[in-house]
All heavy atoms as TSV, in Angstrom:
chain	resi	resn	atom	element	x	y	z
A	1	MET	N	N	126.591	71.761	52.143
A	1	MET	CA	C	125.775	72.775	51.485
A	1	MET	C	C	124.278	72.504	51.651
A	1	MET	O	O	123.546	73.454	51.869
A	1	MET	CB	C	126.190	72.834	50.009
A	1	MET	CG	C	125.580	73.972	49.275
A	1	MET	SD	S	126.276	75.518	49.855
A	1	MET	CE	C	125.677	76.596	48.646
A	2	PRO	N	N	123.810	71.256	51.555
A	2	PRO	CA	C	122.369	71.034	51.727
A	2	PRO	C	C	121.889	71.378	53.139
A	2	PRO	O	O	120.713	71.684	53.334
A	2	PRO	CB	C	122.186	69.550	51.456
A	2	PRO	CG	C	123.370	69.115	50.688
A	2	PRO	CD	C	124.471	70.031	51.086
A	3	ALA	N	N	122.782	71.347	54.131
A	3	ALA	CA	C	122.373	71.697	55.491
A	3	ALA	C	C	122.005	73.171	55.589
A	3	ALA	O	O	121.157	73.552	56.418
A	3	ALA	CB	C	123.490	71.367	56.474
A	4	LEU	N	N	122.624	73.999	54.764
A	4	LEU	CA	C	122.295	75.430	54.780
A	4	LEU	C	C	120.865	75.682	54.325
A	4	LEU	O	O	120.240	76.655	54.756
A	4	LEU	CB	C	123.276	76.207	53.900
A	4	LEU	CG	C	124.699	76.329	54.432
A	4	LEU	CD1	C	125.568	77.066	53.432
A	4	LEU	CD2	C	124.709	77.042	55.759
A	5	TYR	N	N	120.349	74.840	53.453
A	5	TYR	CA	C	118.973	75.013	52.983
A	5	TYR	C	C	117.968	74.774	54.096
A	5	TYR	O	O	116.837	75.246	54.016
A	5	TYR	CB	C	118.689	74.061	51.816
A	5	TYR	CG	C	119.519	74.362	50.583
A	5	TYR	CD1	C	120.208	73.346	49.938
A	5	TYR	CD2	C	119.612	75.654	50.077
A	5	TYR	CE1	C	120.969	73.606	48.808
A	5	TYR	CE2	C	120.372	75.929	48.959
A	5	TYR	CZ	C	121.047	74.907	48.327
A	5	TYR	OH	O	121.794	75.172	47.222
A	6	VAL	N	N	118.375	74.040	55.107
A	6	VAL	CA	C	117.500	73.793	56.255
A	6	VAL	C	C	117.792	74.775	57.381
A	6	VAL	O	O	116.883	75.300	58.016
A	6	VAL	CB	C	117.675	72.338	56.750
A	6	VAL	CG1	C	116.877	72.109	58.020
A	6	VAL	CG2	C	117.262	71.366	55.669
A	7	MET	N	N	119.063	75.051	57.628
A	7	MET	CA	C	119.454	75.858	58.780
A	7	MET	C	C	119.106	77.334	58.630
A	7	MET	O	O	118.730	77.981	59.600
A	7	MET	CB	C	120.956	75.706	59.041
A	7	MET	CG	C	121.359	74.298	59.412
A	7	MET	SD	S	120.504	73.666	60.855
A	7	MET	CE	C	121.278	74.627	62.107
A	8	ILE	N	N	119.255	77.891	57.435
A	8	ILE	CA	C	118.955	79.315	57.245
A	8	ILE	C	C	117.464	79.592	57.441
A	8	ILE	O	O	117.104	80.517	58.176
A	8	ILE	CB	C	119.482	79.811	55.882
A	8	ILE	CG1	C	121.016	79.838	55.924
A	8	ILE	CG2	C	118.918	81.188	55.550
A	8	ILE	CD1	C	121.664	80.193	54.616
A	9	PRO	N	N	116.542	78.840	56.833
A	9	PRO	CA	C	115.124	79.093	57.127
A	9	PRO	C	C	114.768	78.837	58.594
A	9	PRO	O	O	113.943	79.554	59.176
A	9	PRO	CB	C	114.371	78.128	56.207
A	9	PRO	CG	C	115.307	77.851	55.103
A	9	PRO	CD	C	116.671	77.894	55.725
A	10	ALA	N	N	115.392	77.837	59.211
A	10	ALA	CA	C	115.126	77.577	60.632
A	10	ALA	C	C	115.592	78.748	61.487
A	10	ALA	O	O	114.906	79.163	62.430
A	10	ALA	CB	C	115.809	76.290	61.064
A	11	ALA	N	N	116.762	79.295	61.182
A	11	ALA	CA	C	117.267	80.447	61.928
A	11	ALA	C	C	116.364	81.662	61.720
A	11	ALA	O	O	116.078	82.403	62.671
A	11	ALA	CB	C	118.687	80.767	61.503
A	12	LEU	N	N	115.911	81.892	60.520
A	12	LEU	CA	C	115.007	83.005	60.259
A	12	LEU	C	C	113.673	82.823	60.984
A	12	LEU	O	O	113.088	83.790	61.482
A	12	LEU	CB	C	114.783	83.164	58.756
A	12	LEU	CG	C	115.993	83.660	57.952
A	12	LEU	CD1	C	115.667	83.656	56.468
A	12	LEU	CD2	C	116.420	85.030	58.415
A	13	LEU	N	N	113.204	81.594	61.063
A	13	LEU	CA	C	111.971	81.317	61.786
A	13	LEU	C	C	112.146	81.595	63.277
A	13	LEU	O	O	111.277	82.213	63.907
A	13	LEU	CB	C	111.545	79.868	61.563
A	13	LEU	CG	C	110.259	79.448	62.255
A	13	LEU	CD1	C	109.079	80.173	61.646
A	13	LEU	CD2	C	110.084	77.950	62.161
A	14	ILE	N	N	113.260	81.191	63.848
A	14	ILE	CA	C	113.517	81.436	65.268
A	14	ILE	C	C	113.629	82.936	65.543
A	14	ILE	O	O	113.097	83.438	66.539
A	14	ILE	CB	C	114.778	80.675	65.718
A	14	ILE	CG1	C	114.497	79.174	65.709
A	14	ILE	CG2	C	115.241	81.132	67.092
A	14	ILE	CD1	C	115.710	78.320	65.936
A	15	VAL	N	N	114.309	83.665	64.676
A	15	VAL	CA	C	114.420	85.120	64.839
A	15	VAL	C	C	113.049	85.764	64.722
A	15	VAL	O	O	112.712	86.673	65.494
A	15	VAL	CB	C	115.411	85.706	63.810
A	15	VAL	CG1	C	115.318	87.217	63.758
A	15	VAL	CG2	C	116.817	85.269	64.135
A	16	GLY	N	N	112.242	85.310	63.792
A	16	GLY	CA	C	110.894	85.861	63.644
A	16	GLY	C	C	110.038	85.615	64.870
A	16	GLY	O	O	109.306	86.504	65.311
A	17	VAL	N	N	110.122	84.426	65.448
A	17	VAL	CA	C	109.365	84.122	66.668
A	17	VAL	C	C	109.854	84.982	67.825
A	17	VAL	O	O	109.055	85.505	68.606
A	17	VAL	CB	C	109.461	82.612	66.999
A	17	VAL	CG1	C	108.930	82.315	68.381
A	17	VAL	CG2	C	108.717	81.802	65.956
A	18	ALA	N	N	111.174	85.167	67.937
A	18	ALA	CA	C	111.725	85.999	69.015
A	18	ALA	C	C	111.280	87.451	68.876
A	18	ALA	O	O	110.920	88.098	69.869
A	18	ALA	CB	C	113.246	85.901	69.024
A	19	VAL	N	N	111.266	87.969	67.675
A	19	VAL	CA	C	110.806	89.349	67.450
A	19	VAL	C	C	109.319	89.467	67.763
A	19	VAL	O	O	108.876	90.441	68.386
A	19	VAL	CB	C	111.123	89.791	66.002
A	19	VAL	CG1	C	110.416	91.086	65.648
A	19	VAL	CG2	C	112.626	89.928	65.816
A	20	TYR	N	N	108.532	88.478	67.376
A	20	TYR	CA	C	107.100	88.491	67.684
A	20	TYR	C	C	106.864	88.488	69.191
A	20	TYR	O	O	106.035	89.248	69.696
A	20	TYR	CB	C	106.404	87.297	67.030
A	20	TYR	CG	C	104.962	87.173	67.438
A	20	TYR	CD1	C	103.996	88.010	66.881
A	20	TYR	CD2	C	104.560	86.254	68.390
A	20	TYR	CE1	C	102.674	87.915	67.262
A	20	TYR	CE2	C	103.250	86.145	68.785
A	20	TYR	CZ	C	102.307	86.975	68.213
A	20	TYR	OH	O	100.993	86.876	68.611
A	21	ILE	N	N	107.583	87.641	69.918
A	21	ILE	CA	C	107.421	87.572	71.376
A	21	ILE	C	C	107.845	88.883	72.017
A	21	ILE	O	O	107.205	89.364	72.956
A	21	ILE	CB	C	108.211	86.375	71.945
A	21	ILE	CG1	C	107.537	85.077	71.521
A	21	ILE	CG2	C	108.315	86.445	73.455
A	21	ILE	CD1	C	108.317	83.828	71.868
A	22	PHE	N	N	108.919	89.506	71.523
A	22	PHE	CA	C	109.349	90.787	72.068
A	22	PHE	C	C	108.278	91.850	71.872
A	22	PHE	O	O	107.937	92.574	72.811
A	22	PHE	CB	C	110.662	91.225	71.412
A	22	PHE	CG	C	111.070	92.609	71.798
A	22	PHE	CD1	C	111.582	92.863	73.055
A	22	PHE	CD2	C	110.935	93.656	70.908
A	22	PHE	CE1	C	111.946	94.145	73.432
A	22	PHE	CE2	C	111.296	94.938	71.260
A	22	PHE	CZ	C	111.810	95.187	72.525
A	23	PHE	N	N	107.732	91.969	70.675
A	23	PHE	CA	C	106.709	92.989	70.437
A	23	PHE	C	C	105.427	92.681	71.199
A	23	PHE	O	O	104.730	93.591	71.647
A	23	PHE	CB	C	106.439	93.161	68.940
A	23	PHE	CG	C	107.479	94.011	68.262
A	23	PHE	CD1	C	108.374	93.445	67.369
A	23	PHE	CD2	C	107.567	95.358	68.524
A	23	PHE	CE1	C	109.342	94.214	66.752
A	23	PHE	CE2	C	108.530	96.143	67.908
A	23	PHE	CZ	C	109.426	95.571	67.025
A	24	TRP	N	N	105.093	91.404	71.378
A	24	TRP	CA	C	103.937	91.048	72.200
A	24	TRP	C	C	104.154	91.494	73.638
A	24	TRP	O	O	103.249	92.018	74.274
A	24	TRP	CB	C	103.704	89.544	72.142
A	24	TRP	CG	C	102.710	89.097	73.152
A	24	TRP	CD1	C	101.346	89.160	73.050
A	24	TRP	CD2	C	102.991	88.563	74.456
A	24	TRP	NE1	N	100.778	88.680	74.205
A	24	TRP	CE2	C	101.766	88.318	75.086
A	24	TRP	CE3	C	104.152	88.275	75.133
A	24	TRP	CZ2	C	101.691	87.787	76.370
A	24	TRP	CZ3	C	104.071	87.746	76.404
A	24	TRP	CH2	C	102.848	87.512	77.002
A	25	ALA	N	N	105.358	91.286	74.168
A	25	ALA	CA	C	105.656	91.676	75.546
A	25	ALA	C	C	105.598	93.191	75.709
A	25	ALA	O	O	105.089	93.694	76.719
A	25	ALA	CB	C	107.023	91.157	75.964
A	26	VAL	N	N	106.082	93.926	74.742
A	26	VAL	CA	C	106.037	95.388	74.817
A	26	VAL	C	C	104.592	95.873	74.737
A	26	VAL	O	O	104.175	96.743	75.507
A	26	VAL	CB	C	106.900	96.019	73.702
A	26	VAL	CG1	C	106.660	97.514	73.613
A	26	VAL	CG2	C	108.374	95.733	73.946
A	27	ASP	N	N	103.796	95.301	73.842
A	27	ASP	CA	C	102.400	95.722	73.697
A	27	ASP	C	C	101.545	95.346	74.898
A	27	ASP	O	O	100.588	96.051	75.231
A	27	ASP	CB	C	101.786	95.112	72.440
A	27	ASP	CG	C	102.305	95.763	71.175
A	27	ASP	OD1	O	102.811	96.896	71.252
A	27	ASP	OD2	O	102.210	95.119	70.109
A	28	SER	N	N	101.877	94.252	75.578
A	28	SER	CA	C	101.065	93.835	76.720
A	28	SER	C	C	101.491	94.508	78.009
A	28	SER	O	O	100.902	94.251	79.055
A	28	SER	CB	C	101.122	92.314	76.877
A	28	SER	OG	O	102.424	91.914	77.240
A	29	GLY	N	N	102.507	95.359	77.980
A	29	GLY	CA	C	102.876	96.142	79.148
A	29	GLY	C	C	103.896	95.487	80.054
A	29	GLY	O	O	104.024	95.874	81.212
A	30	GLN	N	N	104.638	94.525	79.568
A	30	GLN	CA	C	105.624	93.851	80.403
A	30	GLN	C	C	106.773	94.767	80.785
A	30	GLN	O	O	107.416	94.557	81.806
A	30	GLN	CB	C	106.183	92.622	79.670
A	30	GLN	CG	C	105.160	91.565	79.403
A	30	GLN	CD	C	104.712	90.882	80.674
A	30	GLN	OE1	O	105.501	90.618	81.562
A	30	GLN	NE2	N	103.432	90.612	80.756
A	31	TYR	N	N	107.043	95.793	79.993
A	31	TYR	CA	C	108.169	96.676	80.248
A	31	TYR	C	C	107.722	98.075	80.676
A	31	TYR	O	O	108.514	99.009	80.617
A	31	TYR	CB	C	109.044	96.796	78.991
A	31	TYR	CG	C	109.660	95.489	78.588
A	31	TYR	CD1	C	109.225	94.814	77.458
A	31	TYR	CD2	C	110.672	94.927	79.333
A	31	TYR	CE1	C	109.788	93.616	77.087
A	31	TYR	CE2	C	111.246	93.727	78.982
A	31	TYR	CZ	C	110.803	93.082	77.853
A	31	TYR	OH	O	111.355	91.894	77.492
A	32	ASP	N	N	106.485	98.231	81.113
A	32	ASP	CA	C	105.995	99.556	81.487
A	32	ASP	C	C	106.657	100.097	82.746
A	32	ASP	O	O	107.017	101.255	82.810
A	32	ASP	CB	C	104.479	99.532	81.677
A	32	ASP	CG	C	103.746	99.495	80.358
A	32	ASP	OD1	O	104.388	99.714	79.320
A	32	ASP	OD2	O	102.530	99.248	80.374
A	33	ASP	N	N	106.783	99.284	83.763
A	33	ASP	CA	C	107.322	99.744	85.039
A	33	ASP	C	C	108.464	98.831	85.456
A	33	ASP	O	O	108.246	97.760	86.001
A	33	ASP	CB	C	106.221	99.746	86.091
A	33	ASP	CG	C	106.673	100.367	87.388
A	33	ASP	OD1	O	107.726	101.032	87.392
A	33	ASP	OD2	O	105.977	100.205	88.392
A	34	LEU	N	N	109.679	99.273	85.206
A	34	LEU	CA	C	110.838	98.449	85.525
A	34	LEU	C	C	111.423	98.764	86.898
A	34	LEU	O	O	112.228	97.997	87.413
A	34	LEU	CB	C	111.913	98.634	84.457
A	34	LEU	CG	C	111.530	98.195	83.051
A	34	LEU	CD1	C	112.654	98.495	82.078
A	34	LEU	CD2	C	111.202	96.721	83.019
A	35	ASP	N	N	111.036	99.891	87.501
A	35	ASP	CA	C	111.636	100.297	88.773
A	35	ASP	C	C	110.881	99.788	89.987
A	35	ASP	O	O	111.496	99.469	91.002
A	35	ASP	CB	C	111.726	101.817	88.844
A	35	ASP	CG	C	112.720	102.362	87.831
A	35	ASP	OD1	O	113.684	101.649	87.519
A	35	ASP	OD2	O	112.523	103.498	87.373
A	36	SER	N	N	109.572	99.714	89.933
A	36	SER	CA	C	108.797	99.327	91.115
A	36	SER	C	C	109.104	97.926	91.626
A	36	SER	O	O	109.215	97.747	92.833
A	36	SER	CB	C	107.307	99.457	90.832
A	36	SER	OG	O	106.975	100.816	90.702
A	37	PRO	N	N	109.232	96.897	90.791
A	37	PRO	CA	C	109.568	95.582	91.338
A	37	PRO	C	C	110.912	95.563	92.059
A	37	PRO	O	O	111.070	94.882	93.059
A	37	PRO	CB	C	109.591	94.666	90.122
A	37	PRO	CG	C	108.706	95.321	89.141
A	37	PRO	CD	C	108.891	96.794	89.370
A	38	ALA	N	N	111.869	96.338	91.581
A	38	ALA	CA	C	113.171	96.371	92.234
A	38	ALA	C	C	113.091	97.081	93.586
A	38	ALA	O	O	113.773	96.705	94.530
A	38	ALA	CB	C	114.188	97.074	91.344
A	39	HIS	N	N	112.239	98.098	93.683
A	39	HIS	CA	C	112.113	98.832	94.944
A	39	HIS	C	C	111.149	98.154	95.904
A	39	HIS	O	O	111.243	98.367	97.109
A	39	HIS	CB	C	111.648	100.262	94.681
A	39	HIS	CG	C	112.657	101.074	93.951
A	39	HIS	ND1	N	113.813	101.536	94.521
A	39	HIS	CD2	C	112.703	101.500	92.658
A	39	HIS	CE1	C	114.519	102.211	93.648
A	39	HIS	NE2	N	113.869	102.197	92.499
A	40	SER	N	N	110.230	97.376	95.408
A	40	SER	CA	C	109.225	96.788	96.293
A	40	SER	C	C	109.824	95.778	97.253
A	40	SER	O	O	109.303	95.576	98.343
A	40	SER	CB	C	108.122	96.126	95.470
A	40	SER	OG	O	108.626	94.998	94.802
A	41	ILE	N	N	110.921	95.146	96.880
A	41	ILE	CA	C	111.547	94.193	97.792
A	41	ILE	C	C	112.176	94.908	98.982
A	41	ILE	O	O	112.323	94.339	100.064
A	41	ILE	CB	C	112.566	93.317	97.052
A	41	ILE	CG1	C	112.941	92.125	97.886
A	41	ILE	CG2	C	113.791	94.119	96.684
A	41	ILE	CD1	C	113.674	91.059	97.128
A	42	LEU	N	N	112.494	96.173	98.825
A	42	LEU	CA	C	113.087	96.924	99.924
A	42	LEU	C	C	112.040	97.477	100.878
A	42	LEU	O	O	112.308	97.648	102.062
A	42	LEU	CB	C	113.921	98.083	99.370
A	42	LEU	CG	C	115.080	97.689	98.456
A	42	LEU	CD1	C	115.713	98.924	97.862
A	42	LEU	CD2	C	116.102	96.874	99.214
A	43	PHE	N	N	110.848	97.785	100.385
A	43	PHE	CA	C	109.860	98.496	101.173
A	43	PHE	C	C	108.566	97.723	101.366
A	43	PHE	O	O	107.551	98.300	101.701
A	43	PHE	CB	C	109.530	99.827	100.502
A	43	PHE	CG	C	110.736	100.696	100.308
A	43	PHE	CD1	C	111.214	100.961	99.038
A	43	PHE	CD2	C	111.407	101.234	101.386
A	43	PHE	CE1	C	112.330	101.735	98.850
A	43	PHE	CE2	C	112.522	102.021	101.211
A	43	PHE	CZ	C	112.987	102.277	99.934
A	44	ASP	N	N	108.556	96.406	101.197
A	44	ASP	CA	C	107.297	95.675	101.239
A	44	ASP	C	C	106.668	95.653	102.633
A	44	ASP	O	O	105.474	95.531	102.761
A	44	ASP	CB	C	107.463	94.263	100.713
A	44	ASP	CG	C	108.427	93.440	101.528
A	44	ASP	OD1	O	109.109	93.983	102.396
A	44	ASP	OD2	O	108.500	92.232	101.275
A	45	ASP	N	N	107.453	95.774	103.719
A	45	ASP	CA	C	106.860	95.785	105.053
A	45	ASP	C	C	106.124	97.085	105.347
A	45	ASP	O	O	105.201	97.104	106.153
A	45	ASP	CB	C	107.940	95.575	106.116
A	45	ASP	CG	C	108.518	94.177	106.067
A	45	ASP	OD1	O	107.895	93.322	105.425
A	45	ASP	OD2	O	109.587	93.978	106.659
A	46	GLN	N	N	106.499	98.163	104.707
A	46	GLN	CA	C	105.907	99.460	104.986
A	46	GLN	C	C	104.800	99.829	104.003
A	46	GLN	O	O	104.132	100.823	104.201
A	46	GLN	CB	C	106.990	100.527	104.947
A	46	GLN	CG	C	108.053	100.292	105.994
A	46	GLN	CD	C	109.271	101.164	105.783
A	46	GLN	OE1	O	109.335	101.903	104.819
A	46	GLN	NE2	N	110.241	101.061	106.671
A	47	ASP	N	N	104.615	99.049	102.979
A	47	ASP	CA	C	103.601	99.352	101.978
A	47	ASP	C	C	102.243	98.857	102.473
A	47	ASP	O	O	102.058	97.666	102.678
A	47	ASP	CB	C	103.951	98.679	100.657
A	47	ASP	CG	C	103.052	99.100	99.520
A	47	ASP	OD1	O	102.191	99.981	99.736
A	47	ASP	OD2	O	103.196	98.553	98.415
A	48	PRO	N	N	101.275	99.745	102.688
A	48	PRO	CA	C	99.979	99.293	103.206
A	48	PRO	C	C	99.195	98.443	102.211
A	48	PRO	O	O	98.304	97.708	102.604
A	48	PRO	CB	C	99.242	100.599	103.505
A	48	PRO	CG	C	99.902	101.619	102.654
A	48	PRO	CD	C	101.335	101.189	102.495
A	49	ARG	N	N	99.527	98.512	100.942
A	49	ARG	CA	C	98.825	97.699	99.953
A	49	ARG	C	C	99.381	96.294	99.865
A	49	ARG	O	O	98.788	95.427	99.253
A	49	ARG	CB	C	98.909	98.364	98.584
A	49	ARG	CG	C	98.192	99.696	98.540
A	49	ARG	CD	C	98.427	100.367	97.238
A	49	ARG	NE	N	99.850	100.711	97.205
A	49	ARG	CZ	C	100.481	101.177	96.151
A	49	ARG	NH1	N	99.848	101.373	95.049
A	49	ARG	NH2	N	101.762	101.460	96.208
A	50	HIS	N	N	100.532	96.048	100.480
A	50	HIS	CA	C	101.169	94.738	100.430
A	50	HIS	C	C	100.517	93.843	101.484
A	50	HIS	O	O	100.589	94.119	102.662
A	50	HIS	CB	C	102.666	94.889	100.687
A	50	HIS	CG	C	103.411	93.606	100.555
A	50	HIS	ND1	N	103.603	92.989	99.355
A	50	HIS	CD2	C	103.995	92.811	101.476
A	50	HIS	CE1	C	104.279	91.882	99.533
A	50	HIS	NE2	N	104.530	91.751	100.822
A	51	GLN	N	N	99.887	92.767	101.064
A	51	GLN	CA	C	99.114	91.922	101.961
A	51	GLN	C	C	99.724	90.547	102.195
A	51	GLN	O	O	99.164	89.747	102.924
A	51	GLN	CB	C	97.697	91.733	101.399
A	51	GLN	CG	C	96.926	93.025	101.261
A	51	GLN	CD	C	96.634	93.680	102.603
A	51	GLN	OE1	O	96.339	92.987	103.569
A	51	GLN	NE2	N	96.738	94.976	102.654
A	52	ALA	N	N	100.873	90.239	101.629
A	52	ALA	CA	C	101.423	88.894	101.736
A	52	ALA	C	C	101.905	88.575	103.151
A	52	ALA	O	O	101.797	87.447	103.607
A	52	ALA	CB	C	102.567	88.720	100.748
A	53	ALA	N	N	102.434	89.560	103.858
A	53	ALA	CA	C	102.980	89.307	105.189
A	53	ALA	C	C	101.995	89.638	106.301
A	53	ALA	O	O	102.324	89.499	107.473
A	53	ALA	CB	C	104.258	90.116	105.383
A	54	VAL	N	N	100.795	90.051	105.961
A	54	VAL	CA	C	99.807	90.432	106.967
A	54	VAL	C	C	99.129	89.175	107.499
A	54	VAL	O	O	98.621	88.360	106.740
A	54	VAL	CB	C	98.760	91.393	106.361
A	54	VAL	CG1	C	97.679	91.707	107.371
A	54	VAL	CG2	C	99.440	92.654	105.881
A	55	LYS	N	N	99.148	89.045	108.808
A	55	LYS	CA	C	98.481	87.898	109.424
A	55	LYS	C	C	96.996	88.211	109.560
A	55	LYS	O	O	96.610	89.325	109.900
A	55	LYS	CB	C	99.075	87.633	110.799
A	55	LYS	CG	C	100.497	87.173	110.746
A	55	LYS	CD	C	101.015	86.906	112.135
A	55	LYS	CE	C	102.463	86.468	112.068
A	55	LYS	NZ	N	103.025	86.264	113.401
A	56	PRO	N	N	96.132	87.231	109.319
A	56	PRO	CA	C	94.704	87.485	109.480
A	56	PRO	C	C	94.360	87.676	110.954
A	56	PRO	O	O	95.002	87.130	111.847
A	56	PRO	CB	C	94.041	86.233	108.907
A	56	PRO	CG	C	95.088	85.183	108.975
A	56	PRO	CD	C	96.411	85.882	108.852
A	57	ASP	N	N	93.338	88.460	111.184
A	57	ASP	CA	C	92.885	88.729	112.544
A	57	ASP	C	C	92.288	87.454	113.133
A	57	ASP	O	O	91.538	86.728	112.487
A	57	ASP	CB	C	91.841	89.848	112.523
A	57	ASP	CG	C	91.477	90.319	113.913
A	57	ASP	OD1	O	92.202	89.972	114.870
A	57	ASP	OD2	O	90.472	91.038	114.032
A	58	GLU	N	N	92.613	87.172	114.385
A	58	GLU	CA	C	92.135	85.953	115.047
A	58	GLU	C	C	90.626	85.988	115.250
A	58	GLU	O	O	89.970	84.960	115.286
A	58	GLU	CB	C	92.839	85.794	116.407
A	58	GLU	CG	C	94.336	85.610	116.295
A	58	GLU	CD	C	94.713	84.260	115.730
A	58	GLU	OE1	O	93.944	83.304	115.930
A	58	GLU	OE2	O	95.763	84.180	115.081
A	59	ASN	N	N	90.052	87.176	115.382
A	59	ASN	CA	C	88.620	87.300	115.660
A	59	ASN	C	C	87.761	87.246	114.406
A	59	ASN	O	O	86.550	87.078	114.499
A	59	ASN	CB	C	88.340	88.611	116.406
A	59	ASN	CG	C	89.048	88.645	117.752
A	59	ASN	OD1	O	89.226	87.604	118.382
A	59	ASN	ND2	N	89.477	89.818	118.168
A	60	GLN	N	N	88.385	87.401	113.261
A	60	GLN	CA	C	87.636	87.371	112.012
A	60	GLN	C	C	87.287	85.926	111.661
A	60	GLN	O	O	88.116	85.039	111.791
A	60	GLN	CB	C	88.455	87.978	110.867
A	60	GLN	CG	C	88.700	89.456	111.019
A	60	GLN	CD	C	87.444	90.264	110.760
A	60	GLN	OE1	O	86.506	89.781	110.153
A	60	GLN	NE2	N	87.424	91.487	111.252
A	61	PRO	N	N	86.061	85.657	111.230
A	61	PRO	CA	C	85.717	84.289	110.826
A	61	PRO	C	C	86.472	83.912	109.553
A	61	PRO	O	O	86.639	84.719	108.652
A	61	PRO	CB	C	84.216	84.340	110.584
A	61	PRO	CG	C	83.915	85.781	110.345
A	61	PRO	CD	C	84.942	86.576	111.114
A	62	ASP	N	N	86.923	82.696	109.512
A	62	ASP	CA	C	87.647	82.204	108.356
A	62	ASP	C	C	86.638	81.663	107.344
A	62	ASP	O	O	85.651	81.031	107.696
A	62	ASP	CB	C	88.604	81.099	108.795
A	62	ASP	CG	C	89.600	80.745	107.707
A	62	ASP	OD1	O	89.665	81.485	106.710
A	62	ASP	OD2	O	90.330	79.756	107.871
A	63	ASP	N	N	86.876	81.927	106.065
A	63	ASP	CA	C	85.957	81.462	105.025
A	63	ASP	C	C	85.951	79.943	104.911
A	63	ASP	O	O	85.014	79.352	104.404
A	63	ASP	CB	C	86.356	82.068	103.670
A	63	ASP	CG	C	86.111	83.563	103.639
A	63	ASP	OD1	O	85.289	84.038	104.452
A	63	ASP	OD2	O	86.738	84.234	102.803
A	64	LYS	N	N	87.000	79.302	105.389
A	64	LYS	CA	C	87.093	77.853	105.259
A	64	LYS	C	C	86.259	77.124	106.320
A	64	LYS	O	O	85.892	75.991	106.137
A	64	LYS	CB	C	88.561	77.424	105.386
A	64	LYS	CG	C	89.409	77.977	104.291
A	64	LYS	CD	C	90.866	77.661	104.524
A	64	LYS	CE	C	91.690	78.384	103.486
A	64	LYS	NZ	N	93.078	78.493	103.872
A	65	ASP	N	N	85.998	77.803	107.453
A	65	ASP	CA	C	85.212	77.172	108.507
A	65	ASP	C	C	83.720	77.270	108.183
A	65	ASP	O	O	83.238	78.333	107.799
A	65	ASP	CB	C	85.458	77.864	109.855
A	65	ASP	CG	C	86.900	77.674	110.325
A	65	ASP	OD1	O	87.504	76.658	109.925
A	65	ASP	OD2	O	87.389	78.527	111.075
A	66	PRO	N	N	82.987	76.184	108.321
A	66	PRO	CA	C	81.539	76.269	108.060
A	66	PRO	C	C	80.865	77.051	109.192
A	66	PRO	O	O	81.298	77.035	110.339
A	66	PRO	CB	C	81.095	74.804	108.063
A	66	PRO	CG	C	82.128	74.075	108.856
A	66	PRO	CD	C	83.413	74.835	108.661
A	67	PRO	N	N	79.808	77.772	108.864
A	67	PRO	CA	C	79.117	78.537	109.904
A	67	PRO	C	C	78.437	77.590	110.901
A	67	PRO	O	O	77.923	76.529	110.529
A	67	PRO	CB	C	78.098	79.370	109.136
A	67	PRO	CG	C	77.936	78.675	107.838
A	67	PRO	CD	C	79.239	77.956	107.562
A	68	THR	N	N	78.451	77.979	112.147
A	68	THR	CA	C	77.807	77.138	113.194
A	68	THR	C	C	76.413	77.656	113.444
A	68	THR	O	O	76.155	78.872	113.438
A	68	THR	CB	C	78.617	77.186	114.498
A	68	THR	OG1	O	78.740	78.538	114.914
A	68	THR	CG2	C	80.004	76.586	114.279
A	69	ARG	N	N	75.497	76.749	113.637
A	69	ARG	CA	C	74.099	77.122	113.924
A	69	ARG	C	C	73.785	76.788	115.364
A	69	ARG	O	O	74.120	75.729	115.865
A	69	ARG	CB	C	73.144	76.375	112.991
A	69	ARG	CG	C	73.373	76.760	111.550
A	69	ARG	CD	C	72.352	76.105	110.678
A	69	ARG	NE	N	72.678	76.408	109.292
A	69	ARG	CZ	C	71.861	76.226	108.322
A	69	ARG	NH1	N	70.666	75.717	108.531
A	69	ARG	NH2	N	72.216	76.522	107.100
A	70	ALA	N	N	73.107	77.696	116.025
A	70	ALA	CA	C	72.787	77.469	117.430
A	70	ALA	C	C	71.382	76.939	117.584
A	70	ALA	O	O	70.533	77.002	116.792
A	70	ALA	CB	C	72.941	78.768	118.206
């Protein structure tokens, strides 16, 4: 019986934290667009805004290389 005095408030605290995190996620927009991430894996090569697979141009100067002075 004394364990219930600890476990019930602990369970209520965990439920309260879970509800808070859920409402925070909804308010911050985590659930606004559920379809685009699922479709983006199918069409990422054709999306012009997708830059992860684009190779940099060989003629473009790289920001990591220091400029050369003549």
